[in-house]
C-alpha positions in Angstrom: 148.9 123.4 77.1 151.9 123.5 74.9 150.2 125.7 72.3 149.7 128.4 75.0 153.4 128.4 75.9 154.8 128.4 72.3 154.9 131.8 70.6 154.5 130.8 66.9 151.6 131.8 64.7 150.5 128.2 64.4 150.5 127.6 68.2 148.4 130.7 68.7 145.9 129.5 66.1 145.7 126.1 67.7 145.2 127.7 71.1 142.3 129.8 69.7 140.7 126.8 68.2 141.0 124.8 71.4 139.4 127.6 73.4 136.5 127.9 70.9 135.9 124.2 71.1 135.7 124.4 74.9 133.3 127.3 74.7 131.1 125.5 72.1 131.1 122.3 74.3 130.0 124.4 77.3 127.2 125.9 75.2 126.0 122.5 74.0 126.0 121.1 77.5 124.2 124.2 78.8 121.4 123.9 76.2 120.9 120.2 76.7 120.9 120.4 80.5 117.1 121.0 80.8 116.5 118.1 78.5 118.8 115.8 80.4 117.1 116.9 83.7 113.6 116.2 82.3 114.7 112.8 81.0 116.1 111.9 84.4 112.8 113.0 86.1 110.8 110.9 83.7 113.1 107.9 84.2 112.7 108.3 88.0 108.9 108.5 87.8 108.7 105.4 85.6 111.0 103.2 87.7 108.1 101.6 89.7 105.8 101.2 86.7 107.4 98.0 85.4 106.4 96.1 88.5 102.9 97.7 88.6 102.3 96.7 84.9 103.6 93.2 85.6 101.1 92.9 88.6 98.3 94.2 86.4 99.0 91.5 83.7 99.1 88.8 86.4 95.7 89.9 87.8 94.3 89.9 84.2 95.6 86.4 83.7 94.1 85.2 87.0 90.7 86.6 85.9 91.0 84.8 82.5 91.6 81.4 84.1 88.5 79.1 84.2 87.1 78.4 87.6 88.8 75.4 89.3 85.5 73.8 90.3 82.4 74.0 88.2 79.9 76.3 89.8 76.4 75.1 90.7 73.8 76.6 88.4 71.3 78.8 90.1 67.6 79.1 89.4 64.9 76.7 88.6 66.0 73.3 87.3 63.7 70.7 85.7 65.2 67.2 86.4 64.1 64.1 84.6 62.4 61.6 86.8 61.2 64.2 89.3 57.7 63.9 90.6 55.2 66.4 89.1 
């Protein structure tokens, strides 16, 4: 602010540099705005996926567990000592 009030050559140069920096910052922010918006959309879409992936792994672990009680074999069984 002081550089715009002062009337020296150096103050004028500093003021010009400051204005150019602000213009450049505005351009940088403007070019990155679509990227920032896409990242925000992607982050928003993926928020619920952590819980869904966790649930998927829990279901897979349940399927990998051996059965609690041994299952009865099905089909024809030949038992020793049975009458023929």
